[in-house]
MARBAPA-79881 format. One record per atom (N, C-alpha, C, O): residue in three letters; y, x, z. Coordinates in pm, whole numbers, plus 32768, in hexadecimal, padded with zeros to 4 digits. Last residue first. Layout:
AlaYXZ/...
//
This chain:
Gly7D3D86AB8088/Gly7D79870980E7/Gly7DF586DD8126/Gly7E2E87268177/Asn7D7986057F59/Asn7D1886507FAB/Asn7D6586AB8007/Asn7DC286F07FDD/Thr7DD384C57EDF/Thr7DF6854A7F0F/Thr7D8785857F66/Thr7D43853F7FB0/Glu7D7E83C17E9D/Glu7D65842F7E3F/Glu7D7D84B87E78/Glu7D4385197E49/His7DCD831A7F6C/His7D3F831F7F48/His7D20839B7EF4/His7CB583D67F01/Arg7EDC83397F66/Arg7E9483627FDE/Arg7E0083727FC0/Arg7DBE83CC7FF4/Gln7F1382CA7E68/Gln7F2B83577E80/Gln7EE0838A7EFB/Gln7EAB83F87EF9/Val7ED281BD7E99/Val7E8782097E35/Val7E99829E7E4B/Val7E3882EA7E41/Ala7F9381827F5B/Ala7F0581727F7A/Ala7EAF81C37F18/Ala7E5082057F41/Arg808481AE7ECD/Arg806082027F40/Arg7FCB81FA7F60/Arg7F8C82607F7C/Thr806E80DC7E12/Thr807681687DE6/Thr804D81C67E57/Thr7FFE82237E43/Leu807380017EBE/Leu7FFE80167E68/Leu7FFA80A77E38/Leu7F9080E67E37/Asn817380277F2B/Asn80FD80347F80/Asn807B803F7F31/Asn801E80817F5F/Leu821C80067E4A/Leu8221807F7E9B/Leu819F80917EEB/Leu816680FE7EEE/Thr81D67F017DF4/Thr81C67F757D9D/Thr81BF7FF67DED/Thr8167804A7DD7/Leu821D7E647ED6/Leu81937E687EA4/Leu817A7EE47E4E/Leu81147F277E5E/Val832F7E9A7EEB/Val82D67EB77F5B/Val82467EC27F2B/Val81FD7F1D7F52/Asp838A7E3F7DED/Asp839C7ECA7E16/Asp833B7EF17E86/Asp82FC7F5B7E81/Gln83467D2F7DF9/Gln83107D857D8E/Gln83187E187DB6/Gln82B97E637DA3/Ala83E67CE07ECE/Ala83547CDB7EDC/Ala83127D327E72/Ala82B07D787E8F/Asp84DE7D037E4D/Asp84BD7D507EC5/Asp84277D527EDD/Asp83EE7DBB7EFD/Pro84DD7C4B7D7A/Pro84D87CDB7D5C/Pro84B87D307DD7/Pro847D7D9B7DC9/Asp845C7B2A7D43/Asp847C7B767DBD/Asp84707C0C7DA4/Asp84057C467DB7/Ser83FE7A9F7C6B/Ser84877A837C96/Ser84B17AD37D11/Ser85217AC17D42/Val82F97AF57C51/Val83567B0F7BE3/Val83E67AFE7C12/Val843F7B467BE4/Leu828B7A887D3B/Leu82937B197D29/Leu82FA7B3D7CBF/Leu834A7B997CD2/Glu829A79787D02/Glu82E279AE7D75/Glu82F27A457D68/Glu835C7A7B7D88/Ala81ED796E7C25/Ala827B794A7C14/Ala82CE797F7C88/Ala833E79AF7C73/Val80F979A77C98/Val81347A0A7C3E/Val81C979EE7C2C/Val821A7A4A7C25/Thr80EA79467DF4/Thr80DF792D7D64/Thr811E799F7D15/Thr816E79ED7D49/Val80FE79B67EF1/Val809179597ED6/Val807C79457E40/Val800B79377E11/Pro81437B197F0D/Pro81687A8D7F01/Pro80EF7A377EDA/Pro808A7A697EA9/Asn81147C107FF0/Asn80D37BD67F7B/Asn80F67B417F72/Asn80CB7AF37FC7/Lys816F7C8580D7/Lys81D17C66806F/Lys81957C257FF2/Lys81DE7C067F94/Gln808B7CAC8177/Gln81027C6881AC/Gln81617C37813F/Gln819B7BCB814A/Arg7FDD7D3F80D2/Arg7FB87CB880FE/Arg80327C68812E/Arg803E7BF18112/Ile80737E2A80BE/Ile80527DDE8046/Ile802F7D4F806B/Ile805E7CF0802C/Arg80707E7C81C8/Arg80F07E598188/Arg80D97E088109/Arg81247DAA80ED/Ala7F5E7EB181E1/Ala7F9D7E4A8235/Ala80227E1D81F8/Ala80407DA681F4/Leu7F3D7F858130/Leu7EFA7F058114/Leu7F367E948167/Leu7F407E238137/Cys7FD3804A81B6/Cys7FF6801F812E/Cys7FBB7F968110/Cys7FFF7F3E80DC/Arg7F3E806082A3/Arg7FCB803482A7/Arg7FF98002821E/Arg803D7F9C8214/Arg7E4980C0823E/Arg7E4F803F8283/Arg7EDD80088288/Arg7EF37F908274/Leu7E9F81BA81E0/Leu7E6C81578182/Leu7E6F80CC81C0/Leu7E95806C817D/Ser7ED9823282D5/Ser7F4282228272/Ser7F1A81B7820C/Ser7F6C816481E6/Glu7DD882348343/Glu7E4381E88385/Glu7EB681CF8324/Glu7EEE81628322/Leu7D5682E0828E/Leu7D298256829E/Leu7D95820082DE/Leu7DAB818E82B4/Lys7DE383CE82BE/Lys7DE683908239/Lys7DBC82FE8240/Lys7DF982A881FF/Gln7D9B83FB83C7/Gln7E2883E883A4/Gln7E3583A3831C/Gln7E878349830B/Glu7C87841F83AB/Glu7CB983B083FC/Glu7D4B839283DD/Glu7D74831E83D8/Ile7C86850A8311/Ile7C4C849082DB/Ile7C8084168327/Ile7CA283B182EA/Val7CF885BA83C9/Val7D3B85A18349/Val7D08851F830C/Val7D5684CF82D9/Gln7C3385B8848F/Gln7CB9858884AF/Gln7D078568842F/Gln7D4F8505842A/Arg7B5886318409/Arg7B5185A58436/Arg7BDB856B8452/Arg7BF584F78430/Asp7B8F86F882E9/Asp7B9D86E88379/Asp7B9F8653839F/Asp7BDF8602835D/Met7AA8871581E6/Met7B2D86EE820F/Met7B2986D282A5/Met7AC9869982D8/
//
């Protein structure tokens, strides 16, 4: 795999993880009561997994 492609994937993964850290509530109760945080976490976890799984 091309080095530039790997670097792009890593940067994308870093952005996903940063968003997860930013929106991760302190307690489960906070997460349950915040649908926006749920959406952000779900979307970025999904993206992170997809970035890891895709080739090329």
